[in-house]
N, C-alpha and C positions, 0 to 999 in steps of 0.2 A: 707461158710462165709455169715453172714447176711449183711445187708446194713450198710453203714456208712453215717451219716448225719452231715453236717457242716452248721453252720449258724453264720452270723455276723449281728450286729445291728449297732448302730451309734457310739459306742465306738471304736476308731481307735486302733488297727486292731485286736482286741480281737475276736477270732473265737472259738466257742464252737463246739467240735467234739464229736459225740455220736455213740456208737454201741448199740446193744441190751442190753448189760450189763455193759458198761463202759463209762467214760466221761473224756475228757482231754481238755485243752485249748491250742490253738496255737496263737501266737502273733508275732509281729515284734520287733526287738530290738529298744531301745530308739533312736539309731542313724538313724533308718528308720521311726520314727514317732510313734512307738508303745510304749508299757509300759513293754515289756519283761516279760509278764506274763506266757509264756509257750514257747515251742519249736517253732522256725520259721519253715515254711513249708519245706525248704531244710533239716533242722535238723530232721524233722519227717521222711523224706525219708532215710536219713543216719541211723537213729535209727532203721528203719525197717530192713535194711540190717544187721546191727550189731546184733540186737536181734535175727533175724532168723538164722544167722550164729552160734551164741552161742547155741541156742536151738538145731539146727541140729547136732552140734558136741557133745553136751551132750547126745542126744538120741543115736547117733551112738556108742559113747564110752560105754554107759550103756549096749547097746545090746551086745557089744563085751566083756564086763566085764573088760575093761581097767581102769587103775588107773588115770583117768583124774580128778584132783581136782579142777581146775579152768580154765576158758577160758576168755580172755579179747580181745575184738575186738574194734579197733579204725578205724573209717571211716572218711575220709576227701575227699573233692571234689574241683574241680576247673573247670572253663570254659576256654577252649582253643578257643579263637575267630579266630585264624588263621586257625585252622582245622575245625571250627564250630562244636566242640565236647565238651560234658560234660564228665569229667574224674573223676572216683571214685577210690580212693585208700583205700584198706582194709589191716590193719595190725593186724595179729592174734598172740596172745601169748598163748601158751599152758603150763599148769602147772600140775605136777604129775609125777609119775614114768612111763615114756613112752620112748620106744626106738626110734631110728631114723626112722625105717619103720612105726611105729605107727603114728608118727608125720607127716610123708609124706602122709600117708593115710588120716589123718584128714584134712590136707590142701586140698587134692583132694576132700574130702567129703564136704568141705566148699562151693565149687562151685555148689553143688547139692541142696543147700538150696532153697526153693521156691522163695524167693525174689530175690536171685541172678539169678535164671533162668528167672524170669520176666524181670529184668533189662538188661539181656544179650541177649534178643531176641527182634524182632520187637514188638512194642506195638501199638495197635490200640485203640484210645479213641473215643467213640461216644458220642456226646452231643445232648441232647433233651431239648428244652425249653418248660416248662409247664405253 
């Protein structure tokens, strides 16, 4: 993966995010002082897990030759201040001519998506000021 660059100017809280080939906007909802021009940062995190899950399941089903016609993933999250824990809930819907064993295997494979692995393991973030 190449680098991701985010920058913010004086417009509250519009943030431009760029990769080597793509561009998106992140913002805060109006209730938080933004203009709701794009996904909020937590929504971007949830989007990463949802998209990665969909892609991983599509790749696996294609390799197996299974009749998976559609995957829908809903990700929600909450903060548990009592346990000092961030909880992510992922709801997966599988569509197509799949038997019970295939569906169970796909649910297991969902946990193998790279973003799920990142979020499920200890994360170390190093910050450098330039």
